[in-house]
Structure formats: structure tokens, C-alpha cells
C-alpha positions in Angstrom: -3.8 -112.3 -9.0 -2.4 -113.8 -12.2 -1.8 -111.4 -15.2 -4.0 -113.4 -18.0 -6.7 -112.6 -15.1 -6.1 -109.4 -13.5 -6.3 -108.7 -17.6 -9.8 -110.2 -17.8 -11.1 -108.3 -15.0 -9.3 -105.4 -16.5 -11.1 -105.6 -20.5 -14.4 -106.5 -19.3 -13.7 -103.6 -16.2 -12.9 -101.0 -19.0 -16.4 -102.2 -22.0 -18.7 -101.2 -18.4 -16.7 -97.8 -18.1 -16.7 -96.7 -21.6 -19.6 -97.3 -22.0 -20.4 -94.9 -18.6 -18.2 -92.7 -20.3 -20.4 -92.1 -23.3 -22.1 -88.9 -21.6 -20.6 -88.8 -18.5 -21.4 -84.9 -17.5 -18.4 -82.4 -19.1 -19.2 -79.3 -17.1 -21.4 -77.2 -14.3 -24.6 -77.0 -14.7 -25.1 -73.8 -15.1 -28.2 -72.4 -12.8 -26.7 -72.7 -8.7 -28.7 -74.9 -6.8 -30.4 -77.4 -10.2 -31.7 -80.4 -9.5 -28.9 -83.4 -9.9 -31.0 -84.4 -13.5 -30.9 -81.1 -14.5 -27.5 -80.5 -14.2 -27.1 -84.6 -16.3 -29.0 -83.2 -18.8 -27.0 -79.9 -19.2 -24.0 -81.0 -19.3 -24.3 -84.4 -20.6 -25.8 -82.6 -23.9 -23.5 -79.8 -24.0 -20.5 -82.7 -24.5 -22.5 -85.1 -27.1 -22.7 -82.3 -29.0 -19.1 -81.6 -28.8 -18.0 -84.8 -29.3 -20.1 -85.4 -32.4 -18.8 -82.2 -33.7 -14.9 -82.7 -33.8 -14.5 -85.9 -35.9 -11.0 -86.3 -34.0 -12.5 -87.3 -30.5 -14.5 -89.2 -32.2 -11.4 -91.3 -33.5 -9.6 -91.4 -30.1 -7.2 -89.0 -30.5 -5.8 -88.8 -26.9 -4.1 -85.3 -26.5 -8.0 -84.3 -27.3 -9.1 -85.9 -24.8 -7.1 -86.1 -22.3 -7.7 -81.6 -22.6 -11.1 -82.5 -22.8 -10.4 -84.5 -19.6 -8.7 -82.4 -17.6 -10.9 -79.8 -18.9 -14.3 -80.5 -18.2 -14.2 -83.7 -16.7 -12.8 -84.4 -14.0 -13.2 -80.9 -11.8 -17.1 -82.6 -11.5 -16.1 -85.7 -10.4 -15.0 -86.0 -6.1 -12.5 -87.9 -7.7 -10.3 -87.9 -4.5 -13.6 -90.3 -3.3 -14.0 -92.9 -6.1 -10.3 -93.9 -6.2 -9.9 -94.4 -2.4 -13.3 -95.9 -2.2 -12.0 -98.5 -5.3 -8.8 -99.0 -3.1 -10.9 -99.9 -0.1 -9.7 -100.1 3.6 -5.7 -100.3 2.1 -6.9 -96.8 1.5 -5.8 -95.7 4.7 -2.7 -96.9 5.1 -1.2 -96.0 1.9 2.0 -93.0 2.7 0.5 -89.6 1.1 2.9 -90.3 -2.1 1.3 -93.7 -2.6 -2.2 -91.6 -2.7 -0.7 -89.7 -5.1 0.7 -92.4 -7.2 -3.0 -93.8 -7.3 -4.6 -91.0 -8.3 -2.4 -89.9 -10.6 -2.4 -93.7 -12.4 -5.9 -93.9 -12.2 -6.6 -90.7 -13.7 -4.0 -91.9 -16.5 -6.6 -95.2 -17.4 -9.8 -92.7 -16.6 -8.6 -90.6 -20.0 -7.1 -93.9 -21.7 -10.9 -95.6 -21.5 -12.8 -92.6 -22.4 -10.9 -92.1 -25.5 -12.4 -95.7 -27.2 -15.2 -94.4 -25.5 -15.8 -91.8 -27.5 -15.2 -93.0 -30.6 -18.3 -94.7 -30.3 -20.8 -91.5 -29.8 -23.0 -92.0 -32.7 -24.8 -88.9 -34.2 -28.4 -90.7 -32.8 -27.1 -91.3 -29.7 -29.0 -89.6 -26.6 -29.4 -89.7 -23.0 -33.1 -90.3 -21.1 -33.2 -89.5 -17.8 -35.9 -91.3 -16.0 -38.0 -89.3 -12.8 -35.9 -88.7 -10.2 -36.8 -89.5 -6.4 -35.4 -87.1 -3.3 -36.2 -84.9 -1.3 -35.1 -80.9 -1.7 -32.2 -81.8 1.5 -30.8 -85.4 0.5 -27.1 -85.0 0.6 -26.1 -87.3 -1.8 -28.6 -88.6 -4.9 -29.0 -91.3 -7.6 -29.6 -90.1 -11.3 -30.9 -92.7 -13.4 -31.0 -93.0 -16.8 -30.6 -94.7 -20.8 -28.0 -94.1 -23.9 -30.4 -95.1 -26.9 -29.2 -94.8 -30.0 -27.8 -96.6 -32.8 -29.7 -99.3 -33.4 -28.5 -100.7 -29.9 -30.6 -102.3 -26.8 -30.4 -99.4 -24.1 -28.4 -99.3 -21.4 -29.1 -98.7 -17.9 -26.8 -95.5 -16.5 -27.0 -94.4 -13.1 -25.1 -91.6 -11.4 -24.7 -91.3 -7.9 -23.9 -87.5 -7.0 -23.0 -85.3 -3.7 -23.6 -81.9 -3.1 -20.7 -79.5 -3.8 -22.5 -76.3 -2.7 -25.0 -74.9 -4.3 -24.0 -77.6 -7.5 -23.2 -81.7 -7.7 -20.1 -83.8 -8.2 -20.5 -87.8 -9.8 -18.9 -90.4 -7.4 -20.0 -93.7 -9.3 -21.8 -94.3 -12.0 -23.8 -97.6 -12.6 -23.9 -99.4 -15.9 -26.3 -102.6 -16.5 -26.5 -102.8 -13.0 -22.4 -102.8 -12.0 -21.2 -100.1 -10.2 -18.1 -99.7 -12.0 -16.0 -98.2 -8.5 -17.4 -101.7 -6.7 -16.1 -103.4 -9.7 -12.7 -101.3 -9.5 -12.0 -102.3 -6.0 -12.8 -106.1 -6.4 -10.1 -105.8 -8.8 -7.8 -103.7 -6.6 -8.2 -105.8 -3.8 -7.1 -109.1 -5.3 -3.9 -106.8 -6.5 -3.3 -105.7 -2.6 -3.2 -108.9 -1.6 -0.4 -110.2 -4.0 1.4 -107.5 -4.1 0.3 -104.4 -1.8 -0.4 -100.7 -2.6 3.2 -100.7 -4.7 2.4 -104.0 -6.2 -1.2 -101.9 -7.6 0.4 -99.0 -8.2 3.0 -100.5 -10.5 0.1 -103.0 -12.1 -1.8 -100.1 -13.5 1.5 -98.1 -14.2 2.2 -101.0 -16.3 -0.3 -100.8 -18.4 -1.2 -97.0 -18.6 2.5 -96.7 -20.3 1.4 -99.9 -23.1 1.7 -97.9 -26.1 -1.6 -96.0 -27.3 -1.7 -95.9 -30.7 -4.6 -97.7 -31.8 -7.6 -95.1 -29.7 -10.6 -97.5 -30.3 -9.1 -99.9 -28.6 -8.1 -98.0 -25.4 -10.8 -99.3 -23.7 -10.1 -102.9 -23.9 -6.8 -102.2 -22.8 -7.3 -100.0 -19.9 -6.6 -101.4 -16.6 -8.3 -102.2 -14.0 -10.2 -100.0 -11.3 
């Protein structure tokens, strides 16, 4: 895949990821065994409040975003599952060292995207949940919602969650009808076809190493998932 095509896909995917990152949950629900929609509601409210209260995060302060994501977001994602799903069938052929590198670069990608996304949070931004459809024993569930505020059209934002003991973890996000992991899988597959796993790692590392001195544009400059 040419560099231009890779970067074009990267920007499109990062724009979608940026919208999702506005309200991604950042802490576990307090009640043991709480419903997945309650989990999303509680943690999203706490995250939005924290962002609205911190001008530095809104401005895309990279060190602060990294601390926020490391401490509050990543522990509540099934990150190995997300990375493996994005890489696709070639994940099984990757060595342990390659898998570690892929997860490291994928994490950096999300942090950089997050920096650009958080700068878009406005005082009136809110998450509106839709009625939850699930059976009590479902191991996985989709929580559907919309992001509203700022005079813009509502943004469809859905989460795929899996049970994690008495709580839940996120393993994919749907923005405007597109599941992000699926989209990253398409871009990754083309990069792997031309350069193998090491080629994908190198491309992600190259983009992640680009200067991040304009945080509001971090999402646009992030590499594809």
C-alpha cells in the first residue's frame, strides 16, 4: 500500500476514533455486577467532568493525556483482544516480540488520537444512552448511545462490551455505523500484505514518532488502526 493511501485511511479512521474517544469510559463502575449501560453512563460522566475541568487536557497536553489514558482508560479495554482483532489472521503468526511491539504502537496510536479528541470536548457535550437490549446471562452486549452538544448533529456511538468478572470491558467502538476495529483490520491487512508484520510495525512506529506539537491535529496525523 502506498504511503499516500495509508495516510488517507489513517486520517479517516482517526477522525472516527476521535469522535469515539470523546466519551470512552475511563474508570470501572462502582457497583459490583452493575449493568453495562450503567457502567458506560457512570464512567463517561466522570471522564467528561474531568476533561471539562482541565484546560490543559482540552488543549491536548500530551503528557497529561498519556497519564489519563494509562491510568483510567486502558485498564478497562480488552487491549490484547482489540489489537489481535485489528491485525486479523496474521496475529497468530506473529512472534511474542512482534505482538508486544504491535500492542505498544497501537497504544501509542490511541493516546495520540485521544489527545486530539479531548480538545474537542465542549461544556455542553453529553452522552445519551438508548434502551439496552440484553438477557441477564449474555456474555457480550452492545450499548448504544449518541453524543450530543455544540450545535452539531448527534453522533452515533455504540460500544461492544464483554463480561469481566462482575464488571465489563470494552473491545470495540462503533462511530456513525462503522466498527473501528473492523476498519483498522482492513488497513492493517493491506500494510501486512505489502510489508508483513514488521512492515506494519515500522509504519505505525514511523507515524507515532512524528512530532506531536500540534495536539489538536493529533487525530488527523495518527496512523491507521
